[in-house]
DOGU-758675 format. One record per residue: residue in one letter; residue number from 1; x, y, z of N, C-alpha, C in turn. Coordinates in Angstrom, 2 decimals. Layout:
<r><residuo>A</residuo><num>NUM</num><n_px>X</n_px><n_py>Y</n_py><n_pz>Z</n_pz><ca_px>X</ca_px><ca_py>Y</ca_py><ca_pz>Z</ca_pz><c_px>X</c_px><c_py>Y</c_py><c_pz>Z</c_pz></r>
...
! end
This chain:
<r><residuo>X</residuo><num>1</num><n_px>-39.65</n_px><n_py>55.78</n_py><n_pz>58.82</n_pz><ca_px>-39.04</ca_px><ca_py>55.04</ca_py><ca_pz>57.74</ca_pz><c_px>-37.80</c_px><c_py>54.33</c_py><c_pz>58.27</c_pz></r>
<r><residuo>X</residuo><num>2</num><n_px>-37.61</n_px><n_py>53.10</n_py><n_pz>57.88</n_pz><ca_px>-36.47</ca_px><ca_py>52.30</ca_py><ca_pz>58.30</ca_pz><c_px>-35.22</c_px><c_py>52.78</c_py><c_pz>57.57</c_pz></r>
<r><residuo>X</residuo><num>3</num><n_px>-34.17</n_px><n_py>53.12</n_py><n_pz>58.32</n_pz><ca_px>-32.95</ca_px><ca_py>53.64</ca_py><ca_pz>57.70</ca_pz><c_px>-31.94</c_px><c_py>52.55</c_py><c_pz>57.39</c_pz></r>
<r><residuo>X</residuo><num>4</num><n_px>-32.26</n_px><n_py>51.30</n_py><n_pz>57.69</n_pz><ca_px>-31.35</ca_px><ca_py>50.20</ca_py><ca_pz>57.40</ca_pz><c_px>-31.31</c_px><c_py>49.97</c_py><c_pz>55.88</c_pz></r>
<r><residuo>X</residuo><num>5</num><n_px>-30.11</n_px><n_py>49.82</n_py><n_pz>55.35</n_pz><ca_px>-29.96</ca_px><ca_py>49.58</ca_py><ca_pz>53.92</ca_pz><c_px>-29.32</c_px><c_py>48.22</c_py><c_pz>53.69</c_pz></r>
<r><residuo>X</residuo><num>6</num><n_px>-29.51</n_px><n_py>47.69</n_py><n_pz>52.50</n_pz><ca_px>-28.90</ca_px><ca_py>46.42</ca_py><ca_pz>52.12</ca_pz><c_px>-28.23</c_px><c_py>46.60</c_py><c_pz>50.76</c_pz></r>
<r><residuo>X</residuo><num>7</num><n_px>-27.33</n_px><n_py>45.71</n_py><n_pz>50.44</n_pz><ca_px>-26.73</ca_px><ca_py>45.68</ca_py><ca_pz>49.11</ca_pz><c_px>-27.56</c_px><c_py>44.75</c_py><c_pz>48.23</c_pz></r>
<r><residuo>X</residuo><num>8</num><n_px>-27.70</n_px><n_py>45.12</n_py><n_pz>46.97</n_pz><ca_px>-28.47</ca_px><ca_py>44.34</ca_py><ca_pz>46.01</ca_pz><c_px>-27.60</c_px><c_py>44.12</c_py><c_pz>44.79</c_pz></r>
<r><residuo>X</residuo><num>9</num><n_px>-27.48</n_px><n_py>42.89</n_py><n_pz>44.34</n_pz><ca_px>-26.71</ca_px><ca_py>42.58</ca_py><ca_pz>43.13</ca_pz><c_px>-27.66</c_px><c_py>42.23</c_py><c_pz>42.00</c_pz></r>
<r><residuo>X</residuo><num>10</num><n_px>-27.41</n_px><n_py>42.81</n_py><n_pz>40.83</n_pz><ca_px>-28.20</ca_px><ca_py>42.45</ca_py><ca_pz>39.65</ca_pz><c_px>-27.26</c_px><c_py>42.21</c_py><c_pz>38.49</c_pz></r>
<r><residuo>X</residuo><num>11</num><n_px>-27.68</n_px><n_py>41.40</n_py><n_pz>37.55</n_pz><ca_px>-26.90</ca_px><ca_py>41.16</ca_py><ca_pz>36.33</ca_pz><c_px>-27.51</c_px><c_py>42.00</c_py><c_pz>35.22</c_pz></r>
<r><residuo>X</residuo><num>12</num><n_px>-26.63</n_px><n_py>42.62</n_py><n_pz>34.44</n_pz><ca_px>-27.09</ca_px><ca_py>43.50</ca_py><ca_pz>33.37</ca_pz><c_px>-26.04</c_px><c_py>43.51</c_py><c_pz>32.27</c_pz></r>
<r><residuo>X</residuo><num>13</num><n_px>-26.50</n_px><n_py>43.61</n_py><n_pz>31.04</n_pz><ca_px>-25.60</ca_px><ca_py>43.75</ca_py><ca_pz>29.90</ca_pz><c_px>-24.71</c_px><c_py>44.97</c_py><c_pz>30.12</c_pz></r>
<r><residuo>X</residuo><num>14</num><n_px>-23.41</n_px><n_py>44.82</n_py><n_pz>29.86</n_pz><ca_px>-22.44</ca_px><ca_py>45.88</ca_py><ca_pz>30.11</ca_pz><c_px>-22.77</c_px><c_py>47.17</c_py><c_pz>29.35</c_pz></r>
<r><residuo>X</residuo><num>15</num><n_px>-23.11</n_px><n_py>47.03</n_py><n_pz>28.07</n_pz><ca_px>-23.43</ca_px><ca_py>48.20</ca_py><ca_pz>27.26</ca_pz><c_px>-24.67</c_px><c_py>48.91</c_py><c_pz>27.79</c_pz></r>
<r><residuo>X</residuo><num>16</num><n_px>-25.69</n_px><n_py>48.14</n_py><n_pz>28.16</n_pz><ca_px>-26.91</ca_px><ca_py>48.72</ca_py><ca_pz>28.72</ca_pz><c_px>-26.61</c_px><c_py>49.49</c_py><c_pz>30.00</c_pz></r>
<r><residuo>X</residuo><num>17</num><n_px>-25.76</n_px><n_py>48.90</n_py><n_pz>30.85</n_pz><ca_px>-25.39</ca_px><ca_py>49.57</ca_py><ca_pz>32.11</ca_pz><c_px>-24.70</c_px><c_py>50.90</c_py><c_pz>31.82</c_pz></r>
<r><residuo>X</residuo><num>18</num><n_px>-23.78</n_px><n_py>50.90</n_py><n_pz>30.86</n_pz><ca_px>-23.07</ca_px><ca_py>52.13</ca_py><ca_pz>30.52</ca_pz><c_px>-24.03</c_px><c_py>53.19</c_py><c_pz>29.98</c_pz></r>
<r><residuo>X</residuo><num>19</num><n_px>-24.96</n_px><n_py>52.77</n_py><n_pz>29.13</n_pz><ca_px>-25.95</ca_px><ca_py>53.70</ca_py><ca_pz>28.57</ca_pz><c_px>-26.82</c_px><c_py>54.27</c_py><c_pz>29.68</c_pz></r>
<r><residuo>X</residuo><num>20</num><n_px>-27.25</n_px><n_py>53.41</n_py><n_pz>30.59</n_pz><ca_px>-28.08</ca_px><ca_py>53.86</ca_py><ca_pz>31.71</ca_pz><c_px>-27.31</c_px><c_py>54.82</c_py><c_pz>32.61</c_pz></r>
<r><residuo>X</residuo><num>21</num><n_px>-26.07</n_px><n_py>54.49</n_py><n_pz>32.91</n_pz><ca_px>-25.26</ca_px><ca_py>55.38</ca_py><ca_pz>33.75</ca_pz><c_px>-25.09</c_px><c_py>56.75</c_py><c_pz>33.11</c_pz></r>
<r><residuo>X</residuo><num>22</num><n_px>-24.88</n_px><n_py>56.78</n_py><n_pz>31.79</n_pz><ca_px>-24.75</ca_px><ca_py>58.06</ca_py><ca_pz>31.09</ca_pz><c_px>-26.04</c_px><c_py>58.86</c_py><c_pz>31.17</c_pz></r>
<r><residuo>X</residuo><num>23</num><n_px>-27.18</n_px><n_py>58.20</n_py><n_pz>30.93</n_pz><ca_px>-28.48</ca_px><ca_py>58.87</ca_py><ca_pz>31.01</ca_pz><c_px>-28.72</c_px><c_py>59.41</c_py><c_pz>32.42</c_pz></r>
<r><residuo>X</residuo><num>24</num><n_px>-28.54</n_px><n_py>58.55</n_py><n_pz>33.42</n_pz><ca_px>-28.81</ca_px><ca_py>58.97</ca_py><ca_pz>34.79</ca_pz><c_px>-27.89</c_px><c_py>60.10</c_py><c_pz>35.22</c_pz></r>
<r><residuo>X</residuo><num>25</num><n_px>-26.66</n_px><n_py>60.05</n_py><n_pz>34.76</n_pz><ca_px>-25.71</ca_px><ca_py>61.13</ca_py><ca_pz>35.07</ca_pz><c_px>-26.22</c_px><c_py>62.45</c_py><c_pz>34.50</c_pz></r>
<r><residuo>X</residuo><num>26</num><n_px>-26.71</n_px><n_py>62.41</n_py><n_pz>33.26</n_pz><ca_px>-27.28</ca_px><ca_py>63.63</ca_py><ca_pz>32.66</ca_pz><c_px>-28.48</c_px><c_py>64.13</c_py><c_pz>33.44</c_pz></r>
<r><residuo>X</residuo><num>27</num><n_px>-29.20</n_px><n_py>63.21</n_py><n_pz>34.08</n_pz><ca_px>-30.36</ca_px><ca_py>63.58</ca_py><ca_pz>34.88</ca_pz><c_px>-29.98</c_px><c_py>63.96</c_py><c_pz>36.31</c_pz></r>
<r><residuo>X</residuo><num>28</num><n_px>-28.67</n_px><n_py>63.90</n_py><n_pz>36.60</n_pz><ca_px>-28.20</ca_px><ca_py>64.32</ca_py><ca_pz>37.92</ca_pz><c_px>-28.29</c_px><c_py>63.26</c_py><c_pz>38.99</c_pz></r>
<r><residuo>X</residuo><num>29</num><n_px>-28.26</n_px><n_py>62.00</n_py><n_pz>38.60</n_pz><ca_px>-28.31</ca_px><ca_py>60.93</ca_py><ca_pz>39.59</ca_pz><c_px>-27.43</c_px><c_py>59.77</c_py><c_pz>39.16</c_pz></r>
<r><residuo>X</residuo><num>30</num><n_px>-27.17</n_px><n_py>58.87</n_py><n_pz>40.09</n_pz><ca_px>-26.40</ca_px><ca_py>57.67</ca_py><ca_pz>39.77</ca_pz><c_px>-27.35</c_px><c_py>56.49</c_py><c_pz>39.62</c_pz></r>
<r><residuo>X</residuo><num>31</num><n_px>-26.80</n_px><n_py>55.33</n_py><n_pz>39.30</n_pz><ca_px>-27.62</ca_px><ca_py>54.14</ca_py><ca_pz>39.08</ca_pz><c_px>-28.41</c_px><c_py>53.78</c_py><c_pz>40.34</c_pz></r>
<r><residuo>X</residuo><num>32</num><n_px>-27.79</n_px><n_py>53.85</n_py><n_pz>41.51</n_pz><ca_px>-28.47</ca_px><ca_py>53.51</ca_py><ca_pz>42.76</ca_pz><c_px>-29.69</c_px><c_py>54.40</c_py><c_pz>42.98</c_pz></r>
<r><residuo>X</residuo><num>33</num><n_px>-29.51</n_px><n_py>55.70</n_py><n_pz>42.79</n_pz><ca_px>-30.62</ca_px><ca_py>56.64</ca_py><ca_pz>42.97</ca_pz><c_px>-31.73</c_px><c_py>56.35</c_py><c_pz>41.97</c_pz></r>
<r><residuo>X</residuo><num>34</num><n_px>-31.37</n_px><n_py>56.12</n_py><n_pz>40.71</n_pz><ca_px>-32.37</ca_px><ca_py>55.86</ca_py><ca_pz>39.67</ca_pz><c_px>-33.16</c_px><c_py>54.58</c_py><c_pz>39.98</c_pz></r>
<r><residuo>X</residuo><num>35</num><n_px>-32.47</n_px><n_py>53.54</n_py><n_pz>40.40</n_pz><ca_px>-33.17</ca_px><ca_py>52.29</ca_py><ca_pz>40.73</ca_pz><c_px>-34.05</c_px><c_py>52.47</c_py><c_pz>41.96</c_pz></r>
<r><residuo>X</residuo><num>36</num><n_px>-33.59</n_px><n_py>53.26</n_py><n_pz>42.94</n_pz><ca_px>-34.44</ca_px><ca_py>53.55</ca_py><ca_pz>44.10</ca_pz><c_px>-35.69</c_px><c_py>54.33</c_py><c_pz>43.70</c_pz></r>
<r><residuo>X</residuo><num>37</num><n_px>-35.55</n_px><n_py>55.28</n_py><n_pz>42.77</n_pz><ca_px>-36.71</ca_px><ca_py>56.03</ca_py><ca_pz>42.28</ca_pz><c_px>-37.70</c_px><c_py>55.06</c_py><c_pz>41.64</c_pz></r>
<r><residuo>X</residuo><num>38</num><n_px>-37.18</n_px><n_py>54.17</n_py><n_pz>40.79</n_pz><ca_px>-38.05</ca_px><ca_py>53.18</ca_py><ca_pz>40.12</ca_pz><c_px>-38.79</c_px><c_py>52.32</c_py><c_pz>41.14</c_pz></r>
<r><residuo>X</residuo><num>39</num><n_px>-38.06</n_px><n_py>51.77</n_py><n_pz>42.12</n_pz><ca_px>-38.68</ca_px><ca_py>50.88</ca_py><ca_pz>43.10</ca_pz><c_px>-39.68</c_px><c_py>51.65</c_py><c_pz>43.96</c_pz></r>
<r><residuo>X</residuo><num>40</num><n_px>-39.36</n_px><n_py>52.86</n_py><n_pz>44.39</n_pz><ca_px>-40.30</ca_px><ca_py>53.66</ca_py><ca_pz>45.19</ca_pz><c_px>-41.59</c_px><c_py>53.95</c_py><c_pz>44.42</c_pz></r>
<r><residuo>X</residuo><num>41</num><n_px>-41.44</n_px><n_py>54.31</n_py><n_pz>43.15</n_pz><ca_px>-42.64</ca_px><ca_py>54.57</ca_py><ca_pz>42.32</ca_pz><c_px>-43.46</c_px><c_py>53.29</c_py><c_pz>42.15</c_pz></r>
<r><residuo>X</residuo><num>42</num><n_px>-42.79</n_px><n_py>52.16</n_py><n_pz>41.96</n_pz><ca_px>-43.49</ca_px><ca_py>50.88</ca_py><ca_pz>41.82</ca_pz><c_px>-44.31</c_px><c_py>50.57</c_py><c_pz>43.07</c_pz></r>
<r><residuo>X</residuo><num>43</num><n_px>-43.69</n_px><n_py>50.75</n_py><n_pz>44.23</n_pz><ca_px>-44.37</ca_px><ca_py>50.48</ca_py><ca_pz>45.50</ca_pz><c_px>-45.51</c_px><c_py>51.48</c_py><c_pz>45.70</c_pz></r>
<r><residuo>X</residuo><num>44</num><n_px>-45.24</n_px><n_py>52.75</n_py><n_pz>45.43</n_pz><ca_px>-46.24</ca_px><ca_py>53.81</ca_py><ca_pz>45.61</ca_pz><c_px>-47.47</c_px><c_py>53.57</c_py><c_pz>44.74</c_pz></r>
<r><residuo>X</residuo><num>45</num><n_px>-47.24</n_px><n_py>53.17</n_py><n_pz>43.46</n_pz><ca_px>-48.35</ca_px><ca_py>52.98</ca_py><ca_pz>42.53</ca_pz><c_px>-48.92</c_px><c_py>51.56</c_py><c_pz>42.56</c_pz></r>
<r><residuo>X</residuo><num>46</num><n_px>-48.20</n_px><n_py>50.64</n_py><n_pz>43.17</n_pz><ca_px>-48.66</ca_px><ca_py>49.26</ca_py><ca_pz>43.22</ca_pz><c_px>-48.56</c_px><c_py>48.57</c_py><c_pz>41.86</c_pz></r>
<r><residuo>X</residuo><num>47</num><n_px>-47.63</n_px><n_py>49.03</n_py><n_pz>41.03</n_pz><ca_px>-47.45</ca_px><ca_py>48.45</ca_py><ca_pz>39.69</ca_pz><c_px>-46.13</c_px><c_py>48.94</c_py><c_pz>39.12</c_pz></r>
<r><residuo>X</residuo><num>48</num><n_px>-45.75</n_px><n_py>48.37</n_py><n_pz>37.98</n_pz><ca_px>-44.61</ca_px><ca_py>48.91</ca_py><ca_pz>37.24</ca_pz><c_px>-45.04</c_px><c_py>50.30</c_py><c_pz>36.77</c_pz></r>
<r><residuo>X</residuo><num>49</num><n_px>-44.25</n_px><n_py>51.34</n_py><n_pz>37.00</n_pz><ca_px>-44.71</ca_px><ca_py>52.70</ca_py><ca_pz>36.72</ca_pz><c_px>-44.67</c_px><c_py>53.13</c_py><c_pz>35.25</c_pz></r>
<r><residuo>X</residuo><num>50</num><n_px>-44.70</n_px><n_py>52.18</n_py><n_pz>34.35</n_pz><ca_px>-44.80</ca_px><ca_py>52.47</ca_py><ca_pz>32.92</ca_pz><c_px>-45.40</c_px><c_py>51.25</c_py><c_pz>32.25</c_pz></r>
<r><residuo>X</residuo><num>51</num><n_px>-45.89</n_px><n_py>51.43</n_py><n_pz>31.04</n_pz><ca_px>-46.55</ca_px><ca_py>50.34</ca_py><ca_pz>30.33</ca_pz><c_px>-45.52</c_px><c_py>49.37</c_py><c_pz>29.77</c_pz></r>
<r><residuo>X</residuo><num>52</num><n_px>-45.77</n_px><n_py>48.09</n_py><n_pz>29.96</n_pz><ca_px>-44.97</ca_px><ca_py>47.03</ca_py><ca_pz>29.36</ca_pz><c_px>-45.91</c_px><c_py>46.30</c_py><c_pz>28.41</c_pz></r>
<r><residuo>X</residuo><num>53</num><n_px>-45.53</n_px><n_py>46.26</n_py><n_pz>27.15</n_pz><ca_px>-46.46</ca_px><ca_py>45.75</ca_py><ca_pz>26.16</ca_pz><c_px>-45.75</c_px><c_py>44.98</c_py><c_pz>25.07</c_pz></r>
<r><residuo>X</residuo><num>54</num><n_px>-46.44</n_px><n_py>43.99</n_py><n_pz>24.52</n_pz><ca_px>-45.94</ca_px><ca_py>43.27</ca_py><ca_pz>23.36</ca_pz><c_px>-46.63</c_px><c_py>43.75</c_py><c_pz>22.10</c_pz></r>
<r><residuo>X</residuo><num>55</num><n_px>-47.42</n_px><n_py>44.82</n_py><n_pz>22.23</n_pz><ca_px>-48.12</ca_px><ca_py>45.34</ca_py><ca_pz>21.06</ca_pz><c_px>-47.12</c_px><c_py>45.76</c_py><c_pz>20.00</c_pz></r>
<r><residuo>X</residuo><num>56</num><n_px>-47.24</n_px><n_py>45.15</n_py><n_pz>18.84</n_pz><ca_px>-46.37</ca_px><ca_py>45.48</ca_py><ca_pz>17.72</ca_pz><c_px>-47.26</c_px><c_py>45.91</c_py><c_pz>16.57</c_pz></r>
<r><residuo>X</residuo><num>57</num><n_px>-46.82</n_px><n_py>46.85</n_py><n_pz>15.76</n_pz><ca_px>-47.64</ca_px><ca_py>47.26</ca_py><ca_pz>14.62</ca_pz><c_px>-47.83</c_px><c_py>46.10</c_py><c_pz>13.65</c_pz></r>
<r><residuo>X</residuo><num>58</num><n_px>-49.04</n_px><n_py>46.03</n_py><n_pz>13.07</n_pz><ca_px>-49.31</ca_px><ca_py>44.98</ca_py><ca_pz>12.10</ca_pz><c_px>-48.68</c_px><c_py>45.34</c_py><c_pz>10.75</c_pz></r>
<r><residuo>X</residuo><num>59</num><n_px>-48.76</n_px><n_py>44.43</n_py><n_pz>9.80</n_pz><ca_px>-48.12</ca_px><ca_py>44.62</ca_py><ca_pz>8.49</ca_pz><c_px>-48.65</c_px><c_py>45.87</c_py><c_pz>7.78</c_pz></r>
<r><residuo>X</residuo><num>60</num><n_px>-49.96</n_px><n_py>46.12</n_py><n_pz>7.89</n_pz><ca_px>-50.56</ca_px><ca_py>47.29</ca_py><ca_pz>7.23</ca_pz><c_px>-49.99</c_px><c_py>48.60</c_py><c_pz>7.82</c_pz></r>
<r><residuo>X</residuo><num>61</num><n_px>-49.88</n_px><n_py>48.65</n_py><n_pz>9.14</n_pz><ca_px>-49.34</ca_px><ca_py>49.84</ca_py><ca_pz>9.79</ca_pz><c_px>-47.87</c_px><c_py>50.03</c_py><c_pz>9.42</c_pz></r>
<r><residuo>X</residuo><num>62</num><n_px>-47.10</n_px><n_py>48.94</n_py><n_pz>9.42</n_pz><ca_px>-45.69</ca_px><ca_py>49.03</ca_py><ca_pz>9.04</ca_pz><c_px>-45.54</c_px><c_py>49.52</c_py><c_pz>7.61</c_pz></r>
<r><residuo>X</residuo><num>63</num><n_px>-46.41</n_px><n_py>49.03</n_py><n_pz>6.70</n_pz><ca_px>-46.37</ca_px><ca_py>49.47</ca_py><ca_pz>5.30</ca_pz><c_px>-46.69</c_px><c_py>50.96</c_py><c_pz>5.20</c_pz></r>
<r><residuo>X</residuo><num>64</num><n_px>-47.67</n_px><n_py>51.43</n_py><n_pz>5.97</n_pz><ca_px>-48.04</ca_px><ca_py>52.85</ca_py><ca_pz>5.95</ca_pz><c_px>-46.90</c_px><c_py>53.71</c_py><c_pz>6.48</c_pz></r>
<r><residuo>X</residuo><num>65</num><n_px>-46.25</n_px><n_py>53.27</n_py><n_pz>7.54</n_pz><ca_px>-45.11</ca_px><ca_py>54.01</ca_py><ca_pz>8.09</ca_pz><c_px>-43.96</c_px><c_py>54.06</c_py><c_pz>7.10</c_pz></r>
<r><residuo>X</residuo><num>66</num><n_px>-43.72</n_px><n_py>52.95</n_py><n_pz>6.41</n_pz><ca_px>-42.67</ca_px><ca_py>52.91</ca_py><ca_pz>5.38</ca_pz><c_px>-43.00</c_px><c_py>53.87</c_py><c_pz>4.25</c_pz></r>
<r><residuo>X</residuo><num>67</num><n_px>-44.26</n_px><n_py>53.92</n_py><n_pz>3.85</n_pz><ca_px>-44.69</ca_px><ca_py>54.82</ca_py><ca_pz>2.78</ca_pz><c_px>-44.44</c_px><c_py>56.28</c_py><c_pz>3.18</c_pz></r>
<r><residuo>X</residuo><num>68</num><n_px>-44.75</n_px><n_py>56.62</n_py><n_pz>4.41</n_pz><ca_px>-44.53</ca_px><ca_py>57.98</ca_py><ca_pz>4.90</ca_pz><c_px>-43.04</c_px><c_py>58.31</c_py><c_pz>4.88</c_pz></r>
<r><residuo>X</residuo><num>69</num><n_px>-42.22</n_px><n_py>57.36</n_py><n_pz>5.36</n_pz><ca_px>-40.76</ca_px><ca_py>57.58</ca_py><ca_pz>5.35</ca_pz><c_px>-40.26</c_px><c_py>57.78</c_py><c_pz>3.93</c_pz></r>
<r><residuo>X</residuo><num>70</num><n_px>-40.77</n_px><n_py>56.98</n_py><n_pz>2.99</n_pz><ca_px>-40.36</ca_px><ca_py>57.10</ca_py><ca_pz>1.59</ca_pz><c_px>-40.79</c_px><c_py>58.44</c_py><c_pz>1.00</c_pz></r>
<r><residuo>X</residuo><num>71</num><n_px>-41.99</n_px><n_py>58.90</n_py><n_pz>1.36</n_pz><ca_px>-42.47</ca_px><ca_py>60.21</ca_py><ca_pz>0.88</ca_pz><c_px>-41.56</c_px><c_py>61.32</c_py><c_pz>1.40</c_pz></r>
<r><residuo>X</residuo><num>72</num><n_px>-41.23</n_px><n_py>61.25</n_py><n_pz>2.69</n_pz><ca_px>-40.37</ca_px><ca_py>62.28</ca_py><ca_pz>3.28</ca_pz><c_px>-38.98</c_px><c_py>62.27</c_py><c_pz>2.65</c_pz></r>
<r><residuo>X</residuo><num>73</num><n_px>-38.52</n_px><n_py>61.09</n_py><n_pz>2.26</n_pz><ca_px>-37.19</ca_px><ca_py>60.97</ca_py><ca_pz>1.67</ca_pz><c_px>-37.20</c_px><c_py>61.27</c_py><c_pz>0.17</c_pz></r>
<r><residuo>X</residuo><num>74</num><n_px>-38.41</n_px><n_py>61.47</n_py><n_pz>-0.41</n_pz><ca_px>-38.52</ca_px><ca_py>61.77</ca_py><ca_pz>-1.83</ca_pz><c_px>-38.44</c_px><c_py>60.55</c_py><c_pz>-2.71</c_pz></r>
<r><residuo>X</residuo><num>75</num><n_px>-38.49</n_px><n_py>59.36</n_py><n_pz>-2.12</n_pz><ca_px>-38.41</ca_px><ca_py>58.12</ca_py><ca_pz>-2.89</ca_pz><c_px>-39.70</c_px><c_py>57.91</c_py><c_pz>-3.69</c_pz></r>
<r><residuo>X</residuo><num>76</num><n_px>-40.83</n_px><n_py>58.23</n_py><n_pz>-3.08</n_pz><ca_px>-42.10</ca_px><ca_py>58.19</ca_py><ca_pz>-3.80</ca_pz><c_px>-42.76</c_px><c_py>59.56</c_py><c_pz>-3.64</c_pz></r>
<r><residuo>X</residuo><num>77</num><n_px>-43.45</n_px><n_py>60.02</n_py><n_pz>-4.66</n_pz><ca_px>-44.05</ca_px><ca_py>61.35</ca_py><ca_pz>-4.57</ca_pz><c_px>-45.21</c_px><c_py>61.40</c_py><c_pz>-3.58</c_pz></r>
<r><residuo>X</residuo><num>78</num><n_px>-45.38</n_px><n_py>62.55</n_py><n_pz>-2.98</n_pz><ca_px>-46.51</ca_px><ca_py>62.78</ca_py><ca_pz>-2.09</ca_pz><c_px>-47.79</c_px><c_py>62.82</c_py><c_pz>-2.91</c_pz></r>
<r><residuo>X</residuo><num>79</num><n_px>-48.88</n_px><n_py>62.40</n_py><n_pz>-2.33</n_pz><ca_px>-50.17</ca_px><ca_py>62.48</ca_py><ca_pz>-3.01</ca_pz><c_px>-50.76</c_px><c_py>63.86</c_py><c_pz>-2.78</c_pz></r>
<r><residuo>X</residuo><num>80</num><n_px>-51.20</n_px><n_py>64.48</n_py><n_pz>-3.85</n_pz><ca_px>-51.81</ca_px><ca_py>65.81</ca_py><ca_pz>-3.75</ca_pz><c_px>-53.24</c_px><c_py>65.68</c_py><c_pz>-3.25</c_pz></r>
<r><residuo>X</residuo><num>81</num><n_px>-53.67</n_px><n_py>66.64</n_py><n_pz>-2.46</n_pz><ca_px>-55.03</ca_px><ca_py>66.62</ca_py><ca_pz>-1.93</ca_pz><c_px>-56.01</c_px><c_py>67.34</c_py><c_pz>-2.86</c_pz></r>
<r><residuo>X</residuo><num>82</num><n_px>-55.47</n_px><n_py>68.04</n_py><n_pz>-3.87</n_pz><ca_px>-56.34</ca_px><ca_py>68.71</ca_py><ca_pz>-4.83</ca_pz><c_px>-55.60</c_px><c_py>68.85</c_py><c_pz>-6.15</c_pz></r>
<r><residuo>X</residuo><num>83</num><n_px>-56.34</n_px><n_py>69.20</n_py><n_pz>-7.20</n_pz><ca_px>-55.71</ca_px><ca_py>69.41</ca_py><ca_pz>-8.50</ca_pz><c_px>-54.74</c_px><c_py>70.57</c_py><c_pz>-8.43</c_pz></r>
<r><residuo>X</residuo><num>84</num><n_px>-55.11</n_px><n_py>71.62</n_py><n_pz>-7.71</n_pz><ca_px>-54.23</ca_px><ca_py>72.78</ca_py><ca_pz>-7.57</ca_pz><c_px>-52.92</c_px><c_py>72.40</c_py><c_pz>-6.90</c_pz></r>
<r><residuo>X</residuo><num>85</num><n_px>-53.00</n_px><n_py>71.56</n_py><n_pz>-5.83</n_pz><ca_px>-51.79</ca_px><ca_py>71.11</ca_py><ca_pz>-5.16</ca_pz><c_px>-50.94</c_px><c_py>70.25</c_py><c_pz>-6.09</c_pz></r>
<r><residuo>X</residuo><num>86</num><n_px>-51.60</n_px><n_py>69.40</n_py><n_pz>-6.88</n_pz><ca_px>-50.89</ca_px><ca_py>68.56</ca_py><ca_pz>-7.83</ca_pz><c_px>-50.16</c_px><c_py>69.42</c_py><c_pz>-8.86</c_pz></r>
<r><residuo>X</residuo><num>87</num><n_px>-50.86</n_px><n_py>70.40</n_py><n_pz>-9.40</n_pz><ca_px>-50.26</ca_px><ca_py>71.29</ca_py><ca_pz>-10.40</ca_pz><c_px>-49.07</c_px><c_py>72.02</c_py><c_pz>-9.80</c_pz></r>
<r><residuo>X</residuo><num>88</num><n_px>-49.22</n_px><n_py>72.50</n_py><n_pz>-8.57</n_pz><ca_px>-48.14</ca_px><ca_py>73.21</ca_py><ca_pz>-7.90</ca_pz><c_px>-46.94</c_px><c_py>72.27</c_py><c_pz>-7.71</c_pz></r>
<r><residuo>X</residuo><num>89</num><n_px>-47.21</n_px><n_py>71.04</n_py><n_pz>-7.30</n_pz><ca_px>-46.17</ca_px><ca_py>70.05</ca_py><ca_pz>-7.08</ca_pz><c_px>-45.42</c_px><c_py>69.74</c_py><c_pz>-8.39</c_pz></r>
<r><residuo>X</residuo><num>90</num><n_px>-46.16</n_px><n_py>69.80</n_py><n_pz>-9.52</n_pz><ca_px>-45.57</ca_px><ca_py>69.49</ca_py><ca_pz>-10.82</ca_pz><c_px>-44.96</c_px><c_py>70.75</c_py><c_pz>-11.47</c_pz></r>
<r><residuo>X</residuo><num>91</num><n_px>-45.17</n_px><n_py>71.90</n_py><n_pz>-10.84</n_pz><ca_px>-44.63</ca_px><ca_py>73.14</ca_py><ca_pz>-11.37</ca_pz><c_px>-45.44</c_px><c_py>73.69</c_py><c_pz>-12.54</c_pz></r>
<r><residuo>X</residuo><num>92</num><n_px>-46.73</n_px><n_py>73.37</n_py><n_pz>-12.58</n_pz><ca_px>-47.62</ca_px><ca_py>73.79</ca_py><ca_pz>-13.67</ca_pz><c_px>-48.52</c_px><c_py>74.91</c_py><c_pz>-13.16</c_pz></r>
<r><residuo>X</residuo><num>93</num><n_px>-48.66</n_px><n_py>75.96</n_py><n_pz>-13.96</n_pz><ca_px>-49.59</ca_px><ca_py>77.06</ca_py><ca_pz>-13.63</ca_pz><c_px>-50.97</c_px><c_py>76.71</c_py><c_pz>-14.15</c_pz></r>
<r><residuo>X</residuo><num>94</num><n_px>-52.00</n_px><n_py>76.86</n_py><n_pz>-13.37</n_pz><ca_px>-53.38</ca_px><ca_py>76.62</ca_py><ca_pz>-13.80</ca_pz><c_px>-54.04</c_px><c_py>77.93</c_py><c_pz>-14.19</c_pz></r>
! end
């Protein structure tokens, strides 16, 4: 392996850099080590080592996710799967 090193300059949003440095520090490494890990994995795998996608949820999926969030927050009632569950939810004895 070639032991010669070079300096590399990149431009990055200041806040993003600070967030990354905090994360990498928690993982026990600095920015240089983390970027070297990324580049080594890219070369080893012959690709970006994670998925890059523009896939976004469609309107129906977003509506379903919002409904679930509303149910969890108690904004809309949960749907009962049976009459017994409904009665229990309403506090009614059958």
